[in-house]
All heavy atoms as an XYZ file, in Angstrom:
863
protein
N      16.049     -3.678     -9.789
C      14.631     -3.537     -9.522
C      14.404     -3.088     -8.081
O      13.477     -2.373     -7.802
C      13.924     -4.854     -9.804
C      12.440     -4.743     -9.803
S      11.600     -5.009    -11.346
C      12.076     -6.644    -11.771
N      15.267     -3.508     -7.174
C      15.115     -3.132     -5.775
C      15.217     -1.624     -5.606
O      14.508     -1.037     -4.780
C      16.170     -3.863     -4.927
C      16.086     -3.584     -3.463
C      14.859     -4.222     -2.834
N      14.826     -3.861     -1.429
C      13.740     -3.567     -0.769
N      12.575     -3.618     -1.347
N      13.785     -3.245      0.493
N      16.079     -0.955     -6.381
C      16.225      0.491     -6.259
C      14.943      1.220     -6.613
O      14.566      2.158     -5.925
C      17.365      0.997     -7.138
C      18.731      0.580     -6.613
O      18.830      0.230     -5.415
O      19.687      0.587     -7.392
N      14.256      0.809     -7.671
C      12.996      1.466     -8.041
C      11.942      1.219     -6.964
O      11.151      2.105     -6.665
C      12.499      1.038     -9.448
C      11.304      1.881     -9.885
C      12.116     -0.424     -9.487
C      11.623      3.306    -10.206
N      11.937      0.049     -6.359
C      10.999     -0.202     -5.261
C      11.248      0.761     -4.105
O      10.295      1.292     -3.519
C      11.108     -1.653     -4.770
C      10.413     -2.622     -5.692
O       9.461     -2.285     -6.375
N      10.901     -3.847     -5.708
N      12.510      0.994     -3.781
C      12.834      1.926     -2.698
C      12.425      3.355     -3.040
O      11.914      4.080     -2.191
C      14.327      1.863     -2.372
C      14.809      0.572     -1.726
C      16.332      0.582     -1.583
C      14.139      0.332     -0.392
N      12.625      3.755     -4.279
C      12.213      5.093     -4.707
C      10.697      5.242     -4.588
O      10.199      6.241     -4.053
C      12.685      5.380     -6.153
C      12.046      6.646     -6.699
C      14.205      5.472     -6.212
N       9.961      4.248     -5.054
C       8.503      4.308     -4.969
C       8.032      4.331     -3.513
O       7.126      5.083     -3.155
C       7.874      3.127     -5.711
C       8.089      3.113     -7.224
C       7.556      1.809     -7.817
C       7.456      4.311     -7.885
N       8.648      3.508     -2.673
C       8.291      3.512     -1.251
C       8.565      4.877     -0.632
O       7.759      5.375      0.164
C       9.059      2.429     -0.499
C       8.534      1.045     -0.752
C       9.307     -0.037      0.007
O      10.211      0.304      0.803
O       8.997     -1.208     -0.213
N       9.671      5.508     -0.993
C       9.982      6.831     -0.448
C       8.974      7.879     -0.895
O       8.595      8.751     -0.107
C      11.399      7.261     -0.827
C      12.444      6.574      0.014
O      12.195      6.205      1.156
N      13.624      6.396     -0.548
N       8.534      7.812     -2.138
C       7.515      8.746     -2.640
C       6.239      8.600     -1.823
O       5.659      9.585     -1.359
C       7.237      8.503     -4.137
C       8.436      8.942     -4.971
C       5.961      9.219     -4.585
C       8.381      8.483     -6.421
N       5.799      7.368     -1.632
C       4.566      7.113     -0.873
C       4.741      7.555      0.576
O       3.870      8.217      1.152
C       4.163      5.625     -0.977
C       3.035      5.291     -0.022
C       3.774      5.288     -2.420
N       5.861      7.202      1.179
C       6.129      7.555      2.573
C       6.087      9.071      2.775
O       5.452      9.572      3.707
C       7.491      6.990      2.984
C       7.903      7.342      4.386
C       7.276      6.752      5.485
C       8.926      8.254      4.624
C       7.658      7.070      6.776
C       9.318      8.573      5.907
C       8.681      7.983      6.976
O       9.058      8.297      8.254
N       6.755      9.810      1.908
C       6.774     11.277      2.039
C       5.380     11.876      1.881
O       5.018     12.816      2.592
C       7.752     11.887      1.033
C       9.204     11.491      1.270
S       9.790     11.841      2.943
C       9.792     13.618      2.927
N       4.577     11.333      0.976
C       3.211     11.817      0.800
C       2.379     11.552      2.047
O       1.582     12.388      2.476
C       2.571     11.172     -0.430
C       1.133     11.578     -0.669
C       0.930     13.061     -0.956
O       1.893     13.776     -1.305
O      -0.220     13.521     -0.812
N       2.542     10.389      2.646
C       1.807     10.060      3.870
C       2.182     11.001      5.011
O       1.312     11.483      5.743
C       2.056      8.606      4.258
C       1.473      7.572      3.300
C       2.051      6.190      3.587
C      -0.049      7.550      3.376
N       3.465     11.272      5.163
C       3.901     12.218      6.195
C       3.352     13.615      5.919
O       2.912     14.311      6.840
C       5.429     12.259      6.269
C       6.122     11.014      6.804
C       7.633     11.221      6.800
C       5.632     10.643      8.193
N       3.373     14.012      4.657
C       2.859     15.331      4.281
C       1.392     15.474      4.674
O       0.941     16.533      5.077
C       3.024     15.546      2.771
C       2.646     16.937      2.296
C       2.662     17.051      0.799
N       1.552     16.390      0.169
C       0.286     16.847      0.135
N      -0.014     17.961      0.748
N      -0.657     16.181     -0.487
N       0.648     14.381      4.604
C      -0.775     14.394      4.958
C      -1.020     14.248      6.457
O      -2.154     14.211      6.890
C      -1.502     13.298      4.208
C      -1.584     13.593      2.728
C      -2.250     12.476      1.994
N      -2.233     12.757      0.582
C      -3.301     12.681     -0.193
N      -4.456     12.332      0.317
N      -3.201     12.944     -1.473
N       0.032     14.127      7.227
C      -0.118     14.112      8.667
C      -0.285     12.750      9.307
O      -0.605     12.647     10.491
N      -0.055     11.688      8.564
C      -0.171     10.342      9.119
C       1.031      9.984      9.976
O       2.156     10.420      9.699
C      -0.289      9.295      8.000
C      -1.655      9.212      7.407
C      -1.971      9.905      6.245
C      -2.654      8.451      8.002
C      -3.234      9.830      5.687
C      -3.912      8.369      7.454
C      -4.201      9.064      6.302
O      -5.452      8.999      5.774
N       0.789      9.170     10.990
C       1.851      8.465     11.691
C       2.056      7.182     10.907
O       1.104      6.430     10.692
C       1.433      8.147     13.135
O       1.160      9.371     13.805
C       2.529      7.391     13.862
N       3.273      6.933     10.460
C       3.540      5.819      9.552
C       4.513      4.841     10.215
O       5.571      5.244     10.693
C       4.134      6.324      8.215
C       4.382      5.168      7.261
C       3.235      7.375      7.584
N       4.124      3.569     10.229
C       4.991      2.518     10.742
C       5.001      1.357      9.755
O       4.178      1.302      8.835
C       4.508      1.996     12.114
O       3.171      1.504     11.977
C       4.545      3.088     13.165
N       5.929      0.443      9.959
C       5.966     -0.800      9.194
C       5.169     -1.818      9.993
O       5.275     -1.882     11.214
C       7.421     -1.281      8.999
C       7.464     -2.642      8.328
C       8.203     -0.249      8.207
N       4.343     -2.606      9.304
C       3.519     -3.582      9.996
C       3.983     -5.005      9.763
O       4.815     -5.276      8.896
N       3.433     -5.903     10.549
C       3.702     -7.337     10.404
C       2.365     -8.065     10.335
O       1.445     -7.775     11.081
C       4.489     -7.873     11.595
C       5.933     -7.478     11.612
C       6.699     -8.287     10.617
C       8.191     -8.021     10.753
N       8.936     -8.691      9.739
N       2.294     -9.025      9.430
C       1.142     -9.924      9.324
C       1.737    -11.325      9.274
O       2.163    -11.782      8.219
C       0.318     -9.619      8.090
N       1.809    -11.960     10.432
C       2.519    -13.231     10.503
C       3.995    -12.969     10.283
O       4.583    -12.114     10.935
N       4.585    -13.660      9.344
C       6.008    -13.454      9.031
C       6.214    -12.464      7.887
O       7.342    -12.194      7.497
C       6.674    -14.798      8.703
C       6.134    -15.439      7.458
N       4.952    -16.124      7.442
C       6.614    -15.459      6.200
C       4.717    -16.547      6.204
N       5.705    -16.165      5.424
N       5.123    -11.916      7.331
C       5.226    -10.978      6.218
C       5.196     -9.539      6.712
O       4.598     -9.224      7.729
C       4.078    -11.201      5.234
C       4.136    -12.543      4.529
C       2.944    -12.719      3.622
O       1.804    -12.723      4.084
N       3.209    -12.852      2.338
N       5.811     -8.660      5.940
C       5.863     -7.250      6.264
C       4.837     -6.470      5.455
O       4.692     -6.686      4.253
C       7.262     -6.716      5.948
C       7.449     -5.253      6.246
C       8.837     -4.781      5.902
O       9.766     -5.108      6.657
O       8.990     -4.102      4.861
N       4.134     -5.578      6.123
C       3.258     -4.617      5.448
C       4.067     -3.328      5.347
O       4.554     -2.814      6.355
C       1.958     -4.382      6.228
C       1.165     -5.690      6.332
C       1.137     -3.276      5.573
C      -0.055     -5.609      7.224
N       4.231     -2.815      4.133
C       5.106     -1.669      3.920
C       4.758     -0.494      4.821
O       5.622      0.054      5.492
C       5.088     -1.221      2.454
C       5.726     -2.244      1.525
O       6.588     -3.025      1.994
O       5.360     -2.270      0.338
N       3.476     -0.087      4.834
C       3.079      1.069      5.629
C       1.747      0.827      6.325
O       0.767      0.456      5.690
C       2.943      2.319      4.749
C       4.194      2.671      4.006
C       4.244      2.601      2.635
C       5.334      3.069      4.693
C       5.394      2.918      1.941
C       6.498      3.382      4.010
C       6.533      3.317      2.638
N       1.746      1.070      7.632
C       0.511      1.124      8.417
C       0.395      2.587      8.823
O       1.276      3.128      9.492
C       0.565      0.208      9.651
C      -0.715      0.341     10.464
C       0.792     -1.237      9.230
N      -0.681      3.230      8.395
C      -0.820      4.675      8.550
C      -1.992      4.971      9.469
O      -3.077      4.408      9.298
C      -1.081      5.310      7.188
S      -0.021      4.652      5.897
N      -1.771      5.865     10.429
C      -2.826      6.205     11.381
C      -2.939      7.708     11.533
O      -1.936      8.418     11.519
C      -2.542      5.565     12.733
C      -2.564      4.048     12.683
C      -2.446      3.413     14.045
O      -3.291      3.725     14.912
O      -1.510      2.634     14.225
N      -4.189      8.155     11.694
C      -4.474      9.556     11.943
C      -5.839      9.648     12.598
O      -6.840      9.201     12.012
C      -4.444     10.366     10.640
C      -4.722     11.830     10.884
O      -3.979     12.448     11.670
O      -5.696     12.348     10.310
N      -5.904     10.188     13.803
C      -7.150     10.419     14.520
C      -8.049      9.191     14.559
O      -9.248      9.258     14.295
C      -7.897     11.606     13.910
C      -7.095     12.884     13.964
C      -7.781     14.031     13.261
O      -8.891     13.910     12.776
N      -7.101     15.157     13.208
N      -7.473      8.042     14.862
C      -8.245      6.809     14.983
C      -8.523      6.100     13.675
O      -9.071      5.008     13.668
N      -8.195      6.727     12.565
C      -8.343      6.088     11.260
C      -7.036      5.414     10.884
O      -5.962      5.883     11.232
C      -8.732      7.107     10.192
C     -10.105      7.666     10.428
O     -11.048      6.925     10.661
N     -10.213      8.980     10.410
N      -7.158      4.323     10.147
C      -5.978      3.554      9.766
C      -6.118      3.133      8.314
O      -7.222      2.948      7.810
C      -5.892      2.313     10.653
C      -4.652      1.479     10.465
C      -4.696      0.187     11.268
C      -4.652      0.411     12.745
N      -4.519     -0.847     13.512
N      -4.997      2.978      7.633
C      -4.980      2.360      6.315
C      -3.648      1.664      6.125
O      -2.677      1.952      6.806
C      -5.260      3.362      5.194
C      -4.323      4.530      4.995
C      -3.399      4.243      3.820
C      -5.131      5.763      4.711
N      -3.669      0.688      5.226
C      -2.498     -0.146      4.959
C      -2.088      0.038      3.508
O      -2.951      0.113      2.626
C      -2.834     -1.623      5.170
C      -3.352     -1.939      6.545
C      -4.720     -1.953      6.805
C      -2.475     -2.253      7.575
C      -5.199     -2.263      8.063
C      -2.948     -2.566      8.834
C      -4.316     -2.567      9.076
O      -4.781     -2.875     10.318
N      -0.783      0.072      3.265
C      -0.300      0.273      1.893
C       0.882     -0.645      1.615
O       1.853     -0.672      2.376
C       0.110      1.736      1.648
C      -1.087      2.657      1.889
C       0.670      1.908      0.243
C      -0.780      4.123      1.816
N       0.787     -1.382      0.510
C       1.890     -2.154     -0.054
C       2.351     -1.415     -1.298
O       1.522     -0.921     -2.066
C       1.425     -3.551     -0.461
C       1.220     -4.507      0.670
C       2.522     -4.864      1.335
O       2.817     -4.351      2.406
N       3.301     -5.723      0.721
N       3.661     -1.343     -1.513
C       4.210     -0.668     -2.679
C       5.079     -1.657     -3.443
O       5.898     -2.353     -2.847
C       5.059      0.557     -2.265
C       5.613      1.263     -3.494
C       4.245      1.518     -1.410
N       4.881     -1.712     -4.769
C       5.690     -2.578     -5.626
C       5.893     -1.882     -6.968
O       5.082     -1.055     -7.375
C       5.020     -3.929     -5.829
N       6.947     -2.256     -7.651
C       7.235     -1.698     -8.971
C       6.139     -2.091     -9.957
O       5.426     -1.240    -10.479
C       8.611     -2.171     -9.418
C       8.980     -1.826    -10.842
C       8.863     -0.528    -11.320
C       9.474     -2.809    -11.692
C       9.209     -0.213    -12.618
C       9.832     -2.490    -12.987
C       9.694     -1.201    -13.455
O      10.033     -0.898    -14.727
N       5.993     -3.379    -10.212
C       4.974     -3.900    -11.122
C       4.427     -5.214    -10.577
O       5.135     -5.954     -9.911
C       5.568     -4.169    -12.512
C       6.044     -2.974    -13.318
C       6.780     -3.457    -14.565
C       4.891     -2.065    -13.694
N       3.198     -5.501    -10.906
C       2.590     -6.796    -10.583
C       2.749     -7.683    -11.815
O       1.784     -8.023    -12.490
C       1.125     -6.614    -10.199
C       0.873     -5.742     -8.970
C      -0.612     -5.518     -8.758
C       1.513     -6.346     -7.732
N       3.987     -8.036    -12.110
C       4.323     -8.687    -13.373
C       4.203    -10.205    -13.347
O       4.252    -10.837    -14.391
C       5.740     -8.301    -13.790
N       4.069    -10.803    -12.179
C       3.964    -12.256    -12.112
C       2.916    -12.642    -11.066
O       2.567    -11.844    -10.185
C       5.312    -12.878    -11.733
O       5.615    -12.608    -10.374
N       2.442    -13.853    -11.167
C       1.478    -14.344    -10.183
C       2.096    -14.370     -8.785
O       1.394    -14.124     -7.798
C       0.973    -15.738    -10.566
C      -0.003    -15.722    -11.728
C      -1.260    -14.887    -11.453
O      -1.802    -14.941    -10.320
O      -1.694    -14.171    -12.372
N       3.387    -14.653     -8.691
C       4.057    -14.653     -7.384
C       4.037    -13.266     -6.747
O       3.798    -13.130     -5.553
C       5.499    -15.146     -7.501
C       5.588    -16.630     -7.739
O       4.639    -17.373     -7.468
N       6.720    -17.077     -8.245
N       4.297    -12.241     -7.553
C       4.286    -10.869     -7.033
C       2.877    -10.471     -6.613
O       2.684     -9.878     -5.552
C       4.830     -9.885     -8.089
O       6.133    -10.305     -8.485
C       4.885     -8.474     -7.541
N       1.897    -10.805     -7.433
C       0.499    -10.495     -7.097
C       0.114    -11.185     -5.800
O      -0.457    -10.567     -4.889
C      -0.438    -10.909     -8.253
C      -0.175    -10.023     -9.473
C      -1.898    -10.841     -7.816
C      -0.820    -10.515    -10.748
N       0.452    -12.460     -5.685
C       0.116    -13.221     -4.472
C       0.806    -12.625     -3.249
O       0.199    -12.533     -2.177
C       0.502    -14.682     -4.654
N       2.046    -12.205     -3.389
C       2.786    -11.636     -2.252
C       2.199    -10.295     -1.825
O       1.944    -10.062     -0.636
C       4.257    -11.474     -2.618
C       5.097    -10.896     -1.474
C       6.554    -10.674     -1.863
N       6.677     -9.636     -2.880
C       7.153     -9.825     -4.091
N       7.570    -11.009     -4.491
N       7.231     -8.826     -4.955
N       1.965     -9.399     -2.786
C       1.520     -8.045     -2.451
C       0.081     -8.015     -1.925
O      -0.217     -7.281     -0.989
C       1.686     -7.105     -3.650
C       3.118     -6.962     -4.126
C       4.086     -6.438     -3.065
O       3.680     -5.667     -2.177
O       5.270     -6.814     -3.128
N      -0.807     -8.792     -2.508
C      -2.188     -8.844     -2.029
C      -2.332     -9.804     -0.850
O      -3.130     -9.574      0.054
C      -3.140     -9.246     -3.160
C      -3.406     -8.150     -4.139
C      -2.601     -7.982     -5.251
C      -4.467     -7.273     -3.959
C      -2.832     -6.973     -6.167
C      -4.714     -6.256     -4.861
C      -3.892     -6.099     -5.970
N      -1.558    -10.885     -0.866
C      -1.676    -11.925      0.151
C      -1.261    -11.486      1.532
O      -1.705    -12.065      2.532
N      -0.426    -10.461      1.638
C      -0.006     -9.989      2.957
C      -1.211     -9.540      3.782
O      -1.195     -9.593      5.011
C       1.050     -8.862      2.836
C       0.428     -7.578      2.331
C       1.758     -8.632      4.158
N      -2.287     -9.147      3.108
C      -3.476     -8.674      3.817
C      -4.379     -9.806      4.298
O      -5.345     -9.560      5.009
C      -4.278     -7.731      2.922
C      -3.565     -6.436      2.605
C      -3.436     -5.998      1.296
C      -3.040     -5.643      3.614
C      -2.799     -4.803      1.002
C      -2.392     -4.454      3.327
C      -2.286     -4.034      2.020
O      -1.659     -2.857      1.733
N      -4.089    -11.038      3.945
C      -4.930    -12.168      4.357
C      -5.083    -12.273      5.864
O      -6.112    -12.720      6.359
C      -4.378    -13.494      3.809
C      -4.551    -13.621      2.308
O      -5.324    -12.833      1.717
O      -3.894    -14.518      1.721
N      -4.077    -11.884      6.606
C      -4.116    -11.982      8.072
C      -4.607    -10.713      8.752
O      -4.716    -10.675      9.973
C      -2.740    -12.336      8.606
C      -2.303    -13.714      8.210
C      -0.946    -13.995      8.795
N      -0.575    -15.357      8.489
C      -0.038    -16.185      9.364
N       0.199    -15.774     10.588
N       0.276    -17.396      9.017
N      -4.875     -9.668      7.996
C      -5.357     -8.415      8.569
C      -6.880     -8.510      8.633
O      -7.550     -8.539      7.603
C      -4.910     -7.202      7.729
C      -5.440     -5.912      8.329
C      -3.395     -7.172      7.612
N      -7.415     -8.553      9.829
C      -8.837     -8.858     10.034
C      -9.711     -7.647     10.318
O     -10.825     -7.798     10.776
C      -8.974     -9.857     11.185
C      -8.253    -11.155     10.952
C      -8.979    -11.969      9.917
N      -8.312    -13.263      9.759
C      -8.188    -13.866      8.624
N      -8.667    -13.319      7.532
N      -7.585    -15.025      8.550
N      -9.218     -6.447     10.073
C     -10.082     -5.286     10.297
C     -10.626     -4.782      8.955
O     -10.319     -5.338      7.904
C      -9.345     -4.189     11.069
C      -8.130     -3.649     10.327
O      -8.155     -3.584      9.084
O      -7.149     -3.286     11.005
N     -11.427     -3.750      9.011
C     -12.070     -3.238      7.795
C     -11.499     -1.905      7.328
O     -12.142     -1.197      6.569
C     -13.579     -3.103      8.016
C     -14.240     -4.454      8.140
O     -13.903     -5.385      7.414
N     -15.166     -4.579      9.066
N     -10.303     -1.581      7.786
C      -9.681     -0.351      7.310
C      -9.207     -0.545      5.870
O      -8.930     -1.668      5.449
C      -8.504      0.042      8.210
C      -8.934      0.518      9.571
C      -8.726     -0.266     10.689
C      -9.551      1.755      9.722
C      -9.113      0.163     11.947
C      -9.944      2.191     10.970
C      -9.726      1.402     12.086
N      -9.114      0.551      5.093
C      -8.717      0.450      3.680
C      -7.327     -0.159      3.499
O      -6.410      0.112      4.273
C      -8.726      1.901      3.196
C      -9.586      2.633      4.170
C      -9.423      1.924      5.478
N      -7.219     -0.973      2.451
C      -5.965     -1.640      2.106
C      -5.652     -1.345      0.642
O      -6.523     -1.486     -0.214
C      -6.091     -3.138      2.345
C      -6.321     -3.464      3.820
C      -6.878     -4.857      4.002
C      -7.246     -5.094      5.452
N      -8.432     -4.371      5.892
N      -4.412     -0.935      0.374
C      -4.003     -0.552     -0.971
C      -2.741     -1.294     -1.399
O      -1.870     -1.587     -0.577
C      -3.687      0.952     -1.036
C      -4.890      1.838     -0.890
C      -5.268      2.301      0.360
C      -5.639      2.202     -1.994
C      -6.385      3.117      0.502
C      -6.750      3.023     -1.861
C      -7.123      3.479     -0.599
O      -8.216      4.276     -0.460
N      -2.649     -1.532     -2.704
C      -1.405     -1.940     -3.357
C      -1.135     -0.856     -4.395
O      -1.967     -0.596     -5.267
C      -1.517     -3.331     -4.013
C      -0.255     -3.656     -4.802
C      -1.797     -4.403     -2.967
N       0.022     -0.202     -4.284
C       0.380      0.916     -5.166
C       1.553      0.466     -6.037
O       2.574      0.008     -5.526
C       0.768      2.159     -4.330
C       1.215      3.294     -5.239
C      -0.398      2.600     -3.449
N       1.394      0.594     -7.370
C       2.418      0.166     -8.324
C       2.478      1.137     -9.506
O       1.726      2.106     -9.558
C       2.127     -1.250     -8.875
O       1.003     -1.183     -9.751
C       1.877     -2.252     -7.763
N       3.314      0.807    -10.477
C       3.360      1.556    -11.736
C       2.467      0.937    -12.807
O       2.422      1.429    -13.935
C       4.798      1.644    -12.259
C       5.740      2.554    -11.465
C       7.148      2.486    -12.051
C       5.244      3.983    -11.457
N       1.762     -0.138    -12.486
C       0.885     -0.787    -13.461
C      -0.238      0.143    -13.895
O      -0.750      0.930    -13.099
C       0.250     -2.052    -12.857
C       1.268     -3.142    -12.623
O       1.749     -3.704    -13.623
O       1.574     -3.418    -11.445
N      -0.617      0.033    -15.167
C      -1.697      0.850    -15.719
C      -3.079      0.215    -15.535
O      -4.078      0.889    -15.590
C      -1.452      1.094    -17.213
C      -0.198      1.898    -17.504
C      -0.282      3.340    -17.027
O      -1.384      3.918    -17.039
O       0.764      3.881    -16.637
N      -3.122     -1.111    -15.349
C      -4.394     -1.812    -15.235
C      -4.766     -1.998    -13.776
O      -3.923     -2.306    -12.939
C      -4.316     -3.179    -15.917
C      -3.962     -3.088    -17.371
C      -2.701     -3.424    -17.820
C      -4.900     -2.632    -18.279
C      -2.369     -3.317    -19.155
C      -4.587     -2.518    -19.617
C      -3.316     -2.863    -20.062
N      -6.049     -1.820    -13.478
C      -6.553     -1.990    -12.119
C      -6.683     -3.477    -11.810
O      -7.454     -4.187    -12.455
C      -7.904     -1.295    -11.988
C      -8.445     -1.319    -10.575
O      -7.855     -1.983     -9.693
O      -9.481     -0.666    -10.348
N      -5.931     -3.950    -10.839
C      -5.975     -5.352    -10.438
C      -6.578     -5.516     -9.046
O      -6.282     -6.480     -8.339
C      -4.570     -5.947    -10.477
C      -3.972     -5.982    -11.852
S      -2.393     -6.847    -11.823
C      -1.605     -6.124    -13.241
N      -7.423     -4.581     -8.640
C      -8.071     -4.657     -7.327
C      -8.770     -5.993     -7.173
O      -9.288     -6.552     -8.142
C      -9.094     -3.536     -7.173
O      -8.475     -2.274     -7.256
N      -8.780     -6.507     -5.929
C      -9.430     -7.788     -5.657
C      -9.700     -7.919     -4.178
O      -8.993     -7.352     -3.359
C      -8.584     -8.953     -6.140
C      -7.199     -8.986     -5.510
C      -6.282    -10.015     -6.093
N      -6.042     -9.672     -7.478
C      -5.563    -10.479     -8.390
N      -5.232    -11.691     -8.072
N      -5.377    -10.098     -9.625
N     -10.748     -8.644     -3.855
C     -11.081     -8.989     -2.477
C     -11.124     -7.778     -1.548
O     -10.705     -7.851     -0.397
C     -10.097    -10.032     -1.926
C     -10.063    -11.298     -2.768
O     -11.128    -11.691     -3.275
O      -8.969    -11.873     -2.930
N     -11.601     -6.658     -2.046
C     -11.705     -5.456     -1.228
C     -10.414     -4.671     -1.100
O     -10.380     -3.625     -0.460
N      -9.335     -5.162     -1.704
C      -8.041     -4.475     -1.672
C      -7.934     -3.647     -2.950
O      -8.082     -4.174     -4.051
C      -6.880     -5.478     -1.577
C      -7.036     -6.345     -0.330
C      -5.541     -4.741     -1.583
C      -6.176     -7.584     -0.331
N      -7.681     -2.352     -2.786
C      -7.645     -1.454     -3.930
C      -6.236     -1.384     -4.508
O      -5.272     -1.175     -3.783
C      -8.113     -0.075     -3.499
C      -9.539     -0.066     -3.005
C      -9.913      1.280     -2.442
C     -11.322      1.255     -1.933
N     -11.423      1.030     -0.513
N      -6.145     -1.534     -5.814
C      -4.871     -1.389     -6.526
C      -4.883     -0.029     -7.207
O      -5.855      0.329     -7.879
C      -4.724     -2.511     -7.568
C      -3.526     -2.343     -8.432
N      -3.616     -2.273     -9.795
C      -2.206     -2.216     -8.123
C      -2.401     -2.119    -10.292
N      -1.538     -2.087     -9.295
N      -3.826      0.751     -7.019
C      -3.740      2.069     -7.626
C      -2.381      2.267     -8.280
O      -1.359      1.828     -7.764
C      -3.916      3.178     -6.575
C      -5.277      3.205     -5.913
C      -6.347      3.616     -6.917
N      -7.641      3.736     -6.291
C      -8.586      2.816     -6.324
N      -8.374      1.673     -6.946
N      -9.744      3.005     -5.749
N      -2.393      2.969     -9.409
C      -1.159      3.428    -10.028
C      -0.617      4.555     -9.155
O      -1.396      5.343     -8.599
C      -1.448      3.924    -11.444
C      -0.199      4.403    -12.136
O       0.283      5.499    -11.862
N       0.327      3.586    -13.038
N       0.679      4.660     -9.044
C       1.270      5.669     -8.152
C       0.871      7.087     -8.550
O       0.771      7.968     -7.701
C       2.799      5.513     -8.054
C       3.304      6.278     -6.834
C       3.470      5.908     -9.356
C       4.666      5.881     -6.370
N       0.570      7.313     -9.829
C       0.113      8.651    -10.247
C      -1.242      8.985     -9.638
O      -1.549     10.150     -9.426
C       0.030      8.734    -11.765
C       1.373      8.791    -12.436
C       1.243      9.088    -13.924
N       0.159      8.381    -14.568
C       0.287      7.263    -15.271
N       1.474      6.716    -15.420
N      -0.749      6.698    -15.836
N      -2.074      7.985     -9.375
C      -3.383      8.195     -8.764
C      -3.305      8.267     -7.247
O      -4.235      8.722     -6.596
C      -4.325      7.044     -9.128
C      -4.573      6.876    -10.595
C      -5.277      5.563    -10.909
O      -5.453      4.740     -9.996
O      -5.640      5.376    -12.072
N      -2.211      7.812     -6.697
C      -2.095      7.681     -5.260
C      -2.373      8.969     -4.489
O      -3.141      8.957     -3.534
C      -0.719      7.121     -4.886
C      -0.471      7.096     -3.412
C      -1.123      6.182     -2.600
C       0.384      8.007     -2.829
C      -0.904      6.172     -1.241
C       0.602      8.000     -1.468
C      -0.047      7.091     -0.679
N      -1.795     10.114     -4.877
C      -2.052     11.303     -4.082
C      -3.516     11.716     -4.028
O      -3.928     12.395     -3.100
C      -1.220     12.381     -4.777
C      -0.146     11.638     -5.464
C      -0.796     10.344     -5.901
N      -4.327     11.306     -4.981
C      -5.722     11.722     -4.993
C      -6.662     10.705     -4.361
O      -7.869     10.884     -4.406
C      -6.169     12.007     -6.434
O      -6.142     10.811     -7.193
N      -6.124      9.654     -3.761
C      -6.974      8.640     -3.137
C      -7.745      9.290     -1.989
O      -7.163      9.878     -1.093
C      -6.128      7.454     -2.642
C      -6.961      6.482     -1.842
C      -5.482      6.741     -3.829
N      -9.078      9.200     -2.047
C      -9.946      9.882     -1.088
C      -9.671      9.503      0.360
O      -9.703     10.353      1.235
C     -11.411      9.622     -1.412
C     -11.833     10.283     -2.699
O     -11.212     11.252     -3.128
N     -12.857      9.767     -3.325
N      -9.457      8.233      0.656
C      -9.253      7.813      2.037
C      -8.008      8.409      2.662
O      -7.839      8.378      3.865
C      -9.151      6.282      2.128
C     -10.447      5.605      1.993
N     -10.785      4.897      0.876
C     -11.510      5.539      2.819
C     -11.990      4.394      1.017
N     -12.453      4.776      2.184
N      -7.137      8.961      1.853
C      -5.865      9.449      2.382
C      -5.947     10.867      2.917
O      -4.965     11.382      3.392
C      -4.780      9.359      1.312
C      -4.481      7.961      0.817
C      -3.382      7.981     -0.206
C      -4.117      7.034      1.960
N      -7.100     11.476      2.857
C      -7.214     12.810      3.416
C      -7.511     12.700      4.901
O      -8.546     12.185      5.290
C      -8.346     13.583      2.722
O      -8.048     13.717      1.358
N      -6.589     13.189      5.752
C      -6.827     13.093      7.201
C      -8.015     13.915      7.628
O      -8.448     14.798      6.986
C      -5.548     13.603      7.821
C      -4.600     13.930      6.753
C      -5.294     13.770      5.452
C-alpha cells in the first residue's frame, strides 16, 4: 500500500510543479503535511492518501489540519469515489485534482 501512496504523491507533486508552485513538506505539531504549496502570496495545503478506508485514516488525513490556523485552501486527495469533505477541508478524487480551481496560479 505504501508504494501506491508514493505514486499518488508523485503525481500530485509533479502537477503542482507544472503549475508553478513552490512545494515543501509542512509540519503541524508532530504530524507531517504532505504538500504546502505557494505561489505569489497564495498558499494551499494537500494531503494525499490511497483510500479513506478506516476511521483512523480519515482522522489522520483530515486531523493534520487541526493545527493549521489560516484560511488558505486545504485538500485531501485520494482514489475514493465519494466526497468526504468536512470542516472546510475539501476531499477530491485524484482524477478531479488537476481541475481544482484554486490550483491555478
